[in-house]
C-alpha positions in Angstrom: 0.0 0.0 0.0 1.5 3.3 -1.1 -0.6 6.0 0.5 -4.1 6.9 1.8 -6.3 10.0 1.8 -9.4 10.9 3.8 -12.4 11.3 1.6 -15.3 11.7 4.2 -15.6 11.2 7.9 -16.2 7.5 7.2 -14.3 6.9 4.0 -10.7 6.7 2.8 -9.0 6.5 -0.6 -6.2 3.9 -0.8 -3.4 4.0 -3.4 -1.8 0.6 -4.1 1.3 -0.1 -6.3 0.6 -3.3 -8.1 3.6 -4.4 -10.2 2.5 -5.8 -13.5 -1.1 -4.4 -13.2 -0.7 -2.5 -16.5 -3.9 -0.4 -16.1 -7.6 -0.9 -16.3 -10.7 0.5 -18.0 -12.8 3.1 -16.3 -15.6 1.4 -14.4 -13.9 -1.9 -13.7 -13.5 -3.5 -10.3 -11.3 -5.9 -8.4 -11.4 -8.5 -5.7 -9.5 -7.8 -2.5 -8.6 -10.6 -0.1 -7.5 -10.2 3.5 -6.0 -13.1 5.5 -6.0 -13.1 9.3 -3.1 -14.5 11.3 -5.3 -17.6 12.1 -5.7 -18.2 8.3 -9.3 -16.9 8.1 -9.8 -15.0 4.8 -12.4 -12.5 3.6 -12.8 -11.4 0.0 -14.7 -8.3 -1.1 -15.1 -6.6 -4.5 -14.3 -2.9 -4.8 -14.7 -0.6 -7.7 -11.5 1.1 -9.0 -11.4 4.8 -8.9 -8.4 5.0 -11.2 -8.3 4.3 -14.9 -5.8 4.1 -17.8 -2.3 2.6 -18.0 0.0 2.2 -15.1 0.7 0.1 -12.0 -0.9 2.3 -9.3 -4.5 1.4 -8.3 -6.8 3.7 -6.4 -9.7 2.4 -4.3 -12.1 4.4 -2.2 -13.8 2.6 0.7 -16.7 3.6 2.9 -16.8 2.0 6.4 -19.5 -0.4 7.4 -19.1 -0.4 11.2 -20.1 -4.0 11.5 -18.1 -5.1 8.4 -15.2 -7.5 8.3 -13.0 -5.7 5.7 -14.0 -2.0 5.4 -13.2 -1.0 9.0 -9.6 -2.3 8.5 -9.2 -0.5 5.2 -10.6 2.8 6.6 -9.2 2.8 10.1 -6.2 0.5 10.4 -4.3 0.0 7.1 -0.8 1.6 7.1 1.6 2.6 4.4 3.7 -0.5 3.5 1.0 -3.0 4.3 0.4 -5.6 1.6 -2.9 -6.3 0.0 -3.9 -9.3 -2.2 -5.7 -8.1 -5.3 -7.2 -9.8 -8.3 -8.3 -8.0 -11.4 -9.1 -5.9 -13.2 -12.6 -7.5 -13.6 -15.6 -6.6 -15.6 -16.1 -5.4 -19.2 -19.8 -4.3 -19.2 -20.0 -1.4 -16.8 -17.2 0.5 -18.4 -16.6 3.7 -20.5 -13.9 4.0 -23.2 -12.4 7.2 -24.5 -13.3 6.3 -28.1 -17.1 6.5 -27.2 -18.6 9.7 -28.5 -22.2 9.6 -27.3 -23.4 11.7 -24.3 -22.9 10.0 -21.0 -25.1 10.4 -17.9 -23.6 9.2 -14.6 -25.8 8.8 -11.5 -24.1 7.9 -8.2 -25.3 7.3 -4.7 -22.8 7.7 -1.9 -19.7 5.6 -2.5 -21.3 4.5 -5.7 -19.5 7.4 -7.3 -16.2 5.5 -7.2 -16.4 3.8 -10.7 -18.0 7.0 -12.0 -15.0 9.1 -10.9 -12.9 6.7 -12.9 -15.0 7.5 -16.0 -14.8 11.3 -15.3 -11.0 11.1 -14.9 -10.6 9.0 -18.1 -12.8 11.5 -19.9 -10.7 14.4 -18.8 -7.3 12.7 -19.4 -8.2 11.6 -22.9 -9.4 15.1 -23.9 -12.8 13.6 -24.9 -15.4 16.1 -26.1 -18.3 13.7 -25.4 -20.8 15.5 -23.2 -20.6 14.1 -19.6 -23.0 14.8 -16.7 -22.9 13.5 -13.1 -25.8 13.6 -10.8 -24.5 12.7 -7.3 -26.7 11.9 -4.4 -25.2 12.1 -0.9 -26.5 12.4 2.7 -24.7 15.7 3.5 -22.0 18.0 1.9 -19.4 16.3 4.2 -20.2 12.9 2.5 -19.0 13.9 -1.0 -16.2 11.7 -2.3 -13.5 13.5 -4.4 -15.2 16.8 -3.7 -12.5 19.2 -4.7 -11.5 17.2 -7.8 -15.1 17.0 -9.0 -15.8 20.7 -8.6 -12.5 21.6 -10.3 -13.2 19.4 -13.3 -16.7 20.8 -13.6 -15.3 24.4 -13.5 -12.6 23.7 -16.0 -14.3 21.6 -18.6 -17.2 22.7 -20.9 -17.9 19.0 -21.4 -18.6 18.0 -17.8 -21.6 19.0 -15.8 -22.0 18.3 -12.1 -25.2 18.3 -10.0 -25.8 17.2 -6.4 -28.8 15.9 -4.4 -28.6 16.0 -0.6 -30.8 13.6 1.3 -30.3 14.7 4.9 -28.6 18.2 5.1 -28.0 20.8 2.4 -25.3 23.5 2.1 -26.0 27.1 3.2 -28.3 28.9 0.7 -29.1 25.6 -1.2 -32.2 26.2 -3.3 -34.1 23.1 -2.2 -34.8 21.0 0.9 -33.0 17.7 1.6 -34.7 14.8 -0.3 -34.1 11.7 -2.3 -33.8 11.6 -6.1 -37.2 11.8 -7.7 -38.6 11.7 -11.2 -38.7 15.5 -11.1 -35.0 15.8 -10.2 -34.1 13.2 -12.9 -36.1 15.1 -15.5 -34.4 18.4 -14.6 -30.8 17.3 -14.0 -30.1 14.5 -16.5 -29.9 14.1 -20.3 -33.3 13.3 -21.8 -34.0 9.9 -23.4 -34.5 11.7 -26.8 -30.7 12.1 -27.2 -30.0 8.4 -26.4 -27.3 8.9 -23.8 -25.3 6.0 -22.3 -26.4 5.9 -18.6 -24.4 4.5 -15.7 -26.0 4.1 -12.3 -24.1 2.9 -9.2 -25.0 2.9 -5.5 -27.0 0.9 -2.9 -29.5 -1.6 -4.3 -32.6 0.4 -3.4 -31.2 3.6 -4.9 -30.1 1.8 -8.1 -33.5 0.1 -8.6 -35.5 3.3 -8.0 -33.4 5.4 -10.4 -33.3 2.7 -13.1 -37.1 2.3 -12.9 -37.7 6.1 -13.2 -35.2 6.4 -16.1 -37.1 3.6 -18.1 -40.4 5.3 -17.3 -38.9 8.5 -18.7 -38.2 6.7 -22.0 -34.7 5.5 -21.7 -34.1 2.1 -23.3 -33.4 -0.5 -20.6 -30.4 -1.7 -22.4 -28.8 1.8 -22.3 -29.1 2.0 -18.5 -26.2 0.1 -17.0 -26.3 -0.5 -13.3 -23.9 -1.6 -10.6 -24.7 -2.2 -6.9 -22.8 -2.3 -3.7 -21.0 -5.5 -2.7 -20.1 -6.8 0.7 -18.7 -5.2 3.8 
C-alpha cells in the first residue's frame, strides 16, 4: 500500500502499487482478499477509482461499522501494508475514450467510485463527449472526491456536475433535503431523446429506484447500465 487520503468522515482512498497491473478500463472492479493470522480469509469486490495505463490502483472505501473488511481498510491500514488483489474485472460497466455519445452518470454515496474513474478518463483523454454526473449524498461532508469533481466541472465545458442532498444541504441551497425523484431526474439528467449512455451505481434500493424512473422517462433499458454495492 503506497498511501491513503481521507475522503469523508467514514471513507478513505487507498493507493496501491501493483507491479504488472498494466492499467484498467474506467468502471472496472477488483477482488481484494485479507487473510488473518489464524488463516481466516475475507474477499470483497471494490470498484476502481483510477483508470488508464499504469501500475498504481486507487480504491475508495466507505466503512460499514459491523463489516469484516471495510473497518480495517478505513481505520487500520498503514503505508507499507500488503494487500492481495485480483483484477481488473468486468467489461460491461465501463466507459472507453473512443465512445462519442453523451454520458449520464448517476451515483449514490460511495457508488461514485467507478463513475469518478470515468470522469477522470474522460478528462485525461481530452474527450469532447458530453458528460454529466448527478451525485446523491447524505450531507455535503459525505461527498467523495469533492475538490476534484468541482475543479473538473469548472474547467471543462464537457462535464456538468449536480448534487442531491438527502439529509442536510449547504448554506443557501435552493431546495430542501430529499431523495432523487422523477422531477429531479427530468431536470438534471440528459433526456432519453438524445439516447445517452447511462451508468447508475449505489445501494441496491437507490439503483433500482433510479433505473425504474429512467425507463419510465423513456430510456431504453439496455442503455441503462447499473452496478450495486458489494459486501462489507
